[in-house]
Backbone as numpy.savetxt, mean C-alpha at the origin, in Angstrom:
# Nx Ny Nz CAx CAy CAz Cx Cy Cz
-7.39 -15.51 -23.67 -6.46 -15.75 -22.19 -5.55 -17.02 -21.65
-4.67 -16.79 -21.91 -3.72 -17.81 -21.22 -3.69 -18.15 -19.85
-4.51 -19.36 -19.70 -4.82 -19.57 -18.35 -3.26 -19.74 -17.35
-2.37 -20.63 -18.25 -1.53 -20.89 -17.27 -0.77 -19.68 -17.09
-0.79 -18.63 -18.09 0.32 -17.23 -17.56 -0.96 -16.94 -16.27
-2.07 -16.66 -16.02 -2.92 -16.29 -15.11 -2.73 -16.74 -13.92
-2.56 -18.06 -14.21 -2.33 -19.17 -12.74 -0.75 -18.41 -12.17
0.47 -18.63 -13.30 1.62 -18.12 -13.09 1.73 -16.53 -11.95
1.05 -15.84 -12.81 0.99 -14.51 -12.01 0.46 -14.21 -10.69
-0.50 -14.99 -10.92 -1.02 -15.11 -9.46 -0.15 -15.66 -8.57
0.54 -16.94 -8.54 1.34 -17.44 -7.74 2.45 -16.21 -7.09
3.05 -15.91 -8.51 4.18 -14.62 -8.30 4.16 -13.54 -7.44
2.63 -12.89 -7.72 2.11 -11.85 -6.88 1.28 -12.29 -5.68
0.95 -13.48 -5.32 -0.09 -13.89 -4.28 0.88 -13.40 -2.74
1.78 -13.76 -2.86 2.44 -13.59 -1.57 2.88 -12.23 -1.25
3.45 -11.36 -1.82 3.93 -9.69 -2.01 2.05 -9.20 -1.64
1.21 -9.49 -2.32 0.06 -8.88 -2.16 -0.46 -8.79 -0.61
-0.28 -10.72 -0.34 -0.94 -10.47 1.40 0.03 -9.95 2.29
1.10 -9.83 1.95 2.15 -9.08 3.41 1.73 -7.55 2.78
1.56 -6.89 1.92 1.49 -5.67 1.45 0.31 -5.02 2.77
-0.63 -5.86 2.01 -2.06 -5.57 2.69 -2.16 -5.98 3.94
-1.91 -7.21 4.65 -1.58 -7.15 6.00 -0.80 -6.44 6.82
0.35 -5.95 6.35 1.30 -5.44 7.12 0.86 -3.82 7.26
0.30 -3.36 6.32 -0.25 -2.08 5.85 -1.08 -1.73 6.97
-2.11 -2.81 7.12 -3.74 -2.37 8.14 -3.26 -2.49 9.27
-2.25 -4.21 9.72 -1.63 -4.16 11.16 -1.42 -2.67 11.60
-0.34 -2.16 10.48 0.50 -0.60 11.15 -0.37 0.18 11.41
-1.61 0.26 11.03 -2.05 1.47 10.91 -3.03 1.42 12.35
-3.41 0.12 12.64 -3.86 -0.52 13.83 -3.13 -0.61 15.23
-1.62 -0.58 14.77 -0.75 -0.33 15.93 -0.28 0.92 16.31
-0.25 1.63 15.10 -0.27 3.40 15.45 -1.21 3.88 16.18
-2.42 3.50 16.04 -3.16 3.70 16.66 -3.65 3.80 18.00
-3.12 2.30 18.70 -3.19 1.63 19.78 -1.81 2.80 20.47
-0.53 2.77 19.90 0.58 3.61 20.44 -0.28 4.79 20.67
-1.27 5.58 20.09 -1.54 7.02 20.40 -2.94 6.97 21.03
-3.28 5.75 21.20 -4.44 6.05 22.68 -5.58 5.68 21.96
-6.01 5.01 20.81 -7.02 4.03 20.64 -6.83 2.51 20.59
-7.60 2.03 21.47 -7.62 0.71 20.92 -8.48 -0.19 20.33
-9.27 0.60 19.58 -10.20 0.21 18.83 -10.23 -1.51 17.61
-8.97 -0.91 17.25 -8.69 -1.83 16.10 -8.26 -3.23 17.07
-7.34 -3.15 18.25 -6.97 -4.44 18.88 -7.97 -4.93 19.50
-9.00 -4.37 20.18 -10.29 -5.15 20.69 -11.35 -5.80 19.46
-10.89 -5.30 18.46 -11.53 -6.10 17.09 -10.81 -7.22 16.52
-9.42 -6.93 17.60 -8.57 -7.91 16.64 -8.12 -8.07 15.36
-7.74 -6.46 15.08 -7.45 -6.30 13.69 -5.91 -5.78 13.39
-4.96 -5.94 14.75 -3.72 -5.63 14.84 -3.46 -6.99 14.66
-3.57 -7.51 13.60 -2.55 -8.86 13.09 -1.88 -9.06 12.13
-0.76 -10.09 12.21 -0.58 -10.35 10.69 -1.57 -11.79 9.77
-2.61 -12.19 10.64 -3.70 -12.68 9.88 -4.04 -12.17 8.82
-3.64 -12.13 7.22 -4.54 -11.77 6.45 -5.88 -12.08 5.97
-6.67 -12.90 6.51 -7.67 -13.35 6.74 -8.63 -12.03 7.66
-8.27 -11.10 7.89 -8.83 -10.66 8.85 -8.91 -9.06 7.96
-7.75 -9.18 7.17 -7.79 -8.07 6.04 -8.69 -7.85 5.28
-8.52 -9.00 4.63 -9.02 -9.41 3.28 -10.73 -9.13 2.83
-10.80 -7.98 2.27 -12.12 -7.71 1.83 -12.60 -8.74 0.39
-13.46 -9.29 0.57 -14.08 -10.91 -0.68 -14.06 -9.36 -1.59
-14.45 -8.38 -1.89 -15.27 -7.85 -2.87 -13.91 -7.03 -3.43
-13.38 -6.08 -2.59 -11.84 -5.30 -2.87 -11.02 -5.97 -3.01
-10.62 -7.23 -2.15 -9.21 -7.51 -2.65 -9.07 -8.72 -3.29
-10.72 -9.24 -3.67 -10.51 -10.46 -4.23 -11.32 -10.25 -5.78
-12.83 -10.31 -5.55 -13.70 -10.08 -6.97 -13.11 -8.93 -7.87
-12.93 -7.67 -7.21 -12.67 -6.66 -8.10 -11.37 -6.53 -8.54
-10.21 -7.07 -8.19 -9.12 -7.15 -9.00 -9.44 -8.07 -10.17
-9.81 -9.21 -9.83 -9.85 -10.71 -10.82 -10.64 -9.92 -11.94
-12.23 -9.67 -11.70 -13.09 -9.09 -12.64 -12.17 -7.74 -13.58
-11.49 -6.94 -12.84 -10.89 -6.11 -14.00 -9.44 -6.77 -14.82
-9.14 -7.63 -13.96 -8.00 -8.45 -14.57 -8.60 -8.94 -16.29
-9.89 -9.61 -16.05 -10.01 -10.15 -17.17 -10.60 -9.45 -17.87
-11.33 -8.32 -17.42 -11.93 -7.41 -18.57 -10.90 -6.67 -19.19
-10.24 -6.15 -18.66 -8.45 -5.14 -19.20 -7.54 -6.16 -19.86
-7.54 -7.50 -19.47 -6.36 -8.16 -20.11 -5.32 -8.06 -18.94
-5.50 -7.61 -18.19 -4.25 -7.00 -16.80 -3.79 -5.94 -17.14
-4.36 -4.97 -18.28 -4.04 -3.82 -18.39 -4.26 -2.70 -16.99
-4.97 -2.86 -16.42 -5.78 -2.33 -15.21 -6.55 -3.24 -13.95
-5.75 -2.59 -13.14 -6.04 -3.23 -11.80 -6.19 -2.51 -10.78
-7.36 -2.75 -9.57 -7.42 -1.93 -8.80 -8.40 -2.67 -7.59
-8.08 -2.20 -6.20 -8.23 -2.99 -5.33 -8.26 -2.63 -4.04
-8.61 -2.80 -2.95 -8.78 -2.65 -1.48 -9.06 -3.45 -0.48
-8.37 -2.95 0.88 -8.43 -4.36 1.95 -9.81 -3.73 2.76
-9.95 -4.65 3.80 -10.70 -4.06 4.96 -10.04 -3.38 5.47
-10.54 -1.70 5.83 -9.90 -0.82 6.58 -10.19 -1.29 7.74
-8.80 -1.13 8.74 -8.52 -1.17 10.05 -9.34 -0.29 10.83
-10.38 -0.46 11.68 -11.31 0.79 12.48 -10.41 1.87 13.36
-10.43 2.73 13.10 -9.58 3.67 13.85 -10.80 5.21 14.45
-10.68 5.18 15.64 -11.95 6.34 16.26 -10.91 7.80 16.91
-10.74 7.94 15.69 -9.73 9.37 15.87 -9.80 10.13 17.45
-11.31 10.02 17.38 -11.37 10.86 18.76 -10.98 10.47 19.79
-10.39 9.10 20.11 -9.78 8.66 21.31 -8.41 8.94 21.24
-7.60 9.39 20.27 -6.03 9.72 20.12 -5.82 10.42 21.18
-4.78 10.55 21.80 -4.52 11.44 22.84 -4.40 13.13 22.28
-3.63 12.81 20.93 -3.65 14.59 20.14 -4.63 14.41 18.91
-5.50 14.44 18.62 -6.23 13.73 17.64 -5.78 14.03 16.42
-5.62 15.21 16.02 -5.63 16.29 14.70 -3.73 15.97 14.14
-3.33 16.02 15.57 -1.86 15.44 14.94 -1.52 13.70 15.27
-1.78 13.25 16.35 -1.99 11.45 16.04 -2.30 11.12 14.77
-3.47 11.88 14.47 -3.83 11.48 12.73 -2.81 11.28 11.87
-1.98 11.98 11.40 -0.71 11.84 10.60 -0.24 11.10 11.24
0.20 10.60 12.10 1.47 9.17 12.36 0.43 8.05 12.34
-0.99 7.65 12.24 -1.62 6.92 12.25 -2.18 6.65 10.23
-2.15 7.60 10.20 -2.38 7.72 8.39 -1.30 7.11 7.90
0.37 7.65 8.26 1.27 7.60 7.98 1.60 5.53 7.65
1.74 5.53 8.83 1.91 3.65 9.70 1.82 3.25 8.06
0.81 2.93 7.75 0.12 2.43 6.57 1.56 2.33 5.19
1.28 3.76 4.79 2.21 3.63 3.44 3.74 3.64 4.26
3.90 3.86 5.34 5.44 3.42 5.73 5.99 2.33 5.60
4.96 1.15 6.14 4.94 -0.16 6.06 5.20 -0.60 4.91
4.67 -0.02 3.88 4.99 -0.62 2.29 5.82 -0.47 1.82
6.55 1.17 2.27 8.02 1.17 1.85 9.25 0.66 2.23
8.76 0.18 3.92 10.33 -0.57 4.33 10.13 -1.77 3.60
8.92 -2.30 3.28 8.62 -3.44 2.82 9.00 -4.09 1.04
9.14 -2.95 0.32 9.16 -2.72 -0.61 11.31 -2.60 -0.42
11.36 -1.90 0.68 12.95 -2.37 0.77 13.67 -3.86 0.60
12.74 -4.27 1.52 13.47 -5.92 1.95 13.05 -6.93 0.75
12.06 -6.33 -0.19 12.15 -7.25 -1.28 13.24 -6.92 -2.19
13.33 -5.39 -2.55 14.58 -5.15 -3.36 16.22 -5.84 -2.78
16.28 -5.38 -1.10 17.02 -6.72 -0.53 17.28 -7.97 -0.89
16.14 -8.70 -1.14 16.01 -10.24 -1.13 16.49 -10.31 -2.90
15.99 -9.56 -3.61 16.33 -9.43 -4.98 17.44 -9.36 -5.53
18.52 -8.36 -4.79 19.79 -8.28 -5.25 20.43 -9.72 -4.42
20.07 -9.73 -3.25 20.65 -10.84 -2.54 20.72 -12.11 -3.48
19.72 -12.55 -4.09 19.36 -13.71 -4.93 20.07 -13.47 -6.28
20.30 -12.56 -6.88 20.85 -12.50 -7.99 22.24 -12.27 -7.81
22.86 -11.30 -6.83 23.77 -11.38 -6.43 24.60 -12.58 -5.90
23.64 -13.62 -5.57 24.33 -14.75 -4.90 24.39 -16.31 -6.32
24.20 -15.38 -7.44 23.89 -16.53 -8.41 22.90 -17.12 -8.87
21.81 -17.02 -8.14 20.78 -18.43 -8.06 19.52 -17.84 -9.04
19.89 -18.67 -10.14 19.31 -18.38 -11.44 18.02 -19.04 -11.24
16.34 -18.84 -10.41 15.69 -19.19 -10.26 14.45 -18.23 -10.97
13.54 -18.16 -11.75 12.61 -17.01 -12.26 11.55 -16.97 -11.37
11.18 -17.76 -10.50 10.25 -17.87 -9.96 10.47 -16.48 -8.76
11.42 -17.14 -7.76 11.79 -16.16 -6.65 12.01 -14.76 -7.31
12.93 -14.79 -8.27 13.60 -13.28 -8.53 12.05 -12.35 -9.14
11.11 -13.18 -9.88 10.13 -12.15 -10.29 9.23 -12.04 -9.06
9.32 -12.84 -8.24 8.36 -12.60 -6.95 9.08 -11.30 -6.21
10.29 -11.41 -6.03 10.87 -10.11 -5.18 10.64 -8.74 -6.18
10.69 -8.98 -7.56 10.51 -7.92 -8.32 9.28 -7.29 -8.20
7.82 -8.45 -8.26 6.54 -8.20 -7.65 6.43 -7.50 -6.47
7.23 -8.15 -5.31 7.35 -7.18 -4.14 7.16 -5.72 -4.17
8.68 -5.73 -4.88 9.40 -4.15 -4.88 7.61 -3.34 -5.55
7.59 -3.91 -6.75 6.61 -3.10 -7.48 4.96 -2.68 -6.80
4.57 -4.11 -6.17 3.71 -3.96 -5.35 3.25 -3.12 -4.11
4.32 -2.99 -3.67 4.53 -2.08 -2.16 4.78 -0.65 -2.61
5.48 -0.14 -3.73 5.97 1.00 -3.93 4.24 1.70 -4.64
3.90 1.04 -5.35 2.09 1.06 -5.64 1.09 1.51 -4.63
1.28 0.50 -3.48 0.55 1.06 -2.19 0.87 2.20 -1.72
2.21 2.45 -1.67 3.07 3.03 -0.79 2.49 4.68 -1.84
2.83 4.89 -2.53 2.48 5.90 -3.64 0.75 6.17 -3.55
0.14 5.34 -4.32 -1.03 5.38 -4.04 -2.03 5.92 -3.00
-1.78 5.05 -1.94 -2.38 5.64 -0.71 -2.04 7.03 0.22
-0.86 7.50 -0.53 -0.21 9.01 -0.15 -1.03 10.14 -1.10
-2.07 9.71 -1.96 -2.48 10.60 -2.76 -3.31 11.47 -1.88
-3.38 12.58 -1.98 -3.97 13.90 -0.82 -5.62 13.53 -0.96
-6.15 12.76 -0.62 -7.42 12.73 -1.12 -8.17 11.79 0.11
-8.77 12.07 0.92 -9.82 11.22 1.66 -10.58 10.43 1.09
-10.95 9.28 1.46 -10.43 8.83 2.74 -9.02 7.61 2.43
-8.16 8.32 1.56 -6.78 7.52 1.30 -6.36 8.33 2.56
-5.01 7.17 2.99 -3.89 8.00 4.25 -3.48 9.02 3.90
-2.92 9.33 2.60 -2.36 10.63 1.94 -3.54 11.86 2.62
-5.33 11.82 2.25 -5.98 12.23 2.37 -6.06 12.95 4.14
-6.09 12.13 4.92 -5.92 11.97 6.41 -4.93 12.98 6.59
-3.20 12.42 6.10 -2.34 13.41 6.24 -2.62 14.61 6.06
-3.32 15.22 5.12 -3.63 16.16 4.24 -4.24 17.11 5.87
-5.52 16.14 6.10 -6.22 16.92 7.11 -5.55 17.42 8.43
-4.68 16.40 9.13 -3.96 16.53 10.01 -2.87 17.63 10.29
-2.70 18.32 9.08 -1.58 19.15 8.95 -2.14 20.36 8.41
-3.33 20.82 7.36 -4.18 21.60 7.43 -4.87 22.40 8.51
-4.78 23.99 8.94 -5.20 24.45 9.88 -6.88 23.95 9.89
-7.64 24.43 11.00 -8.64 23.63 11.27 -9.80 24.07 10.09
-10.09 25.16 9.93 -11.07 25.52 8.79 -10.89 24.76 7.48
-9.71 24.59 6.74 -9.07 24.42 6.09 -9.30 22.70 5.96
-8.92 22.42 7.00 -9.20 20.50 7.53 -10.46 20.08 7.28
-11.54 21.10 7.93 -12.82 20.73 7.82 -13.34 20.43 6.51
-13.09 21.66 5.36 -13.72 21.29 4.49 -13.15 20.09 3.67
-11.74 19.73 3.51 -11.28 18.43 3.03 -11.82 17.40 3.64
-12.27 17.24 5.05 -12.45 16.26 5.31 -14.10 15.78 5.16
-14.55 17.22 4.33 -15.92 16.78 4.19 -16.31 15.79 2.89
-15.31 15.95 2.03 -14.67 15.27 0.97 -14.69 13.49 0.94
-14.68 13.23 2.43 -14.49 11.92 2.68 -15.71 10.71 1.79
-16.88 11.19 2.19 -17.81 10.29 1.69 -17.68 10.08 0.36
-17.49 11.17 -0.42 -17.50 10.96 -1.94 -15.95 10.34 -2.27
-15.07 10.71 -1.48 -13.56 10.24 -2.02 -13.37 9.02 -2.91
-13.96 8.20 -2.38 -13.47 6.56 -3.05 -13.76 6.70 -4.45
-15.04 7.31 -4.59 -15.72 7.38 -6.09 -14.74 8.28 -6.83
-14.46 9.55 -6.53 -13.24 10.29 -6.84 -12.09 9.97 -7.31
-11.45 9.27 -6.53 -10.20 8.95 -6.74 -10.53 7.44 -7.68
-11.42 6.83 -7.88 -11.98 5.61 -8.54 -11.58 6.39 -10.04
-12.69 7.49 -10.21 -12.59 8.17 -11.52 -11.17 8.90 -11.67
-10.35 9.25 -11.41 -9.30 9.97 -11.56 -8.39 8.65 -11.79
-8.43 7.74 -11.07 -7.69 6.46 -11.43 -8.05 5.91 -12.72
-9.35 5.92 -13.23 -9.71 5.37 -14.76 -9.87 6.45 -15.64
-9.71 7.57 -15.33 -8.95 8.70 -16.46 -7.62 8.51 -16.39
-7.25 8.13 -15.36 -5.49 8.22 -15.83 -4.97 9.37 -15.20
-5.39 10.08 -14.38 -4.70 11.19 -13.94 -4.08 10.96 -12.43
-4.19 10.30 -12.04 -3.67 9.33 -10.51 -2.23 8.74 -11.32
-2.52 7.88 -12.28 -1.32 7.52 -12.64 -0.32 8.21 -13.18
-0.26 9.15 -14.36 0.13 10.05 -14.80 0.81 10.95 -13.71
0.20 11.99 -13.30 0.58 12.67 -12.20 0.95 12.30 -11.13
0.56 11.17 -10.53 0.59 11.17 -9.04 1.94 9.39 -8.86
1.44 8.27 -9.52 1.66 7.19 -9.13 2.98 7.03 -9.52
3.32 7.78 -11.29 4.89 7.46 -11.83 5.52 8.16 -11.40
5.06 9.20 -11.28 6.45 10.19 -10.63 7.14 9.82 -8.96
5.62 9.75 -8.62 6.26 8.93 -7.08 7.11 7.83 -6.84
6.66 7.01 -7.84 7.27 5.63 -7.83 8.66 5.93 -8.63
8.79 6.56 -9.25 10.25 7.12 -9.87 11.11 7.30 -8.70
10.62 8.31 -7.86 11.41 8.92 -6.35 11.87 7.78 -5.59
10.59 6.79 -5.26 10.67 5.26 -4.44 12.24 4.57 -5.08
12.02 4.23 -6.31 13.27 3.40 -6.87 14.30 4.22 -7.04
14.07 5.05 -7.14 15.61 5.98 -6.82 16.68 6.07 -5.31
15.25 5.96 -4.58 15.92 6.37 -2.99 16.14 4.80 -2.65
15.83 3.71 -2.98 15.63 2.20 -2.89 17.12 1.82 -3.43
17.55 2.33 -4.71 18.48 1.91 -5.45 19.89 2.47 -5.08
19.35 3.85 -4.57 20.33 4.55 -2.87 21.32 3.76 -2.13
19.77 3.40 -1.36 20.21 2.58 -0.13 20.95 1.55 -0.30
20.23 0.49 -1.57 20.92 -0.77 -1.64 22.09 -0.13 -2.31
22.75 0.89 -2.44 23.97 0.75 -3.39 25.31 -0.06 -2.85
25.67 0.28 -1.25 26.61 -0.57 -0.68 26.51 -2.00 -1.04
25.39 -2.58 -0.75 25.13 -4.33 -0.61 25.43 -4.32 -2.53
24.87 -3.54 -3.29 25.15 -4.24 -5.07 26.67 -4.03 -4.94
27.36 -2.95 -4.56 29.03 -3.23 -4.67 29.10 -4.11 -3.92
28.80 -4.91 -2.87 29.35 -5.62 -1.63 29.59 -7.18 -2.78
28.35 -7.17 -3.54 27.92 -8.99 -4.14 28.31 -8.70 -5.61
29.33 -7.74 -5.89 29.97 -7.80 -7.57 30.87 -8.62 -7.26
């Protein structure tokens, strides 16, 4: 493995990944506080300090081990979840949806930001490969986090959104999956099911939406 390429890749992805994780988790905490639960606020998790959200194993060790083990073909990781006491929400079932949605929504808005930056840099004639690749990485990382976290299985955000939308009986059945959900999702990721049937189609939609939103800016810079 080329160490120089690895270092370059880490430098390109470091800032987008840190922002993607940090804003995602802080958004959950902020939404929870807005709807009545101060747990994350009391624990200092509504912050843009990445050190508060990084999990040593899930954010650093696991992605590095997988990168070396698969030569960069497969990556997986996670941040330290923001603590939310759904029972403290003013309307637990309904507000759970908004708290869960806040994280992926923050990633989609960040993807738009990085896309705007990419179009602005390229359109202004700046030929700096590092910044261009970082902006592309920002779009990719955030769209991956947006799509992956919307997968409808607890404990992912999509699973919590599903629980909030379903009638009580069905919601209770789905919520019982949560203790095993991480292992089920990991198995589906390794088997390629999540990538083929969920990530790629949803990310394709995401890229299309962003491209449409940026059409006026692209036309202006031509």
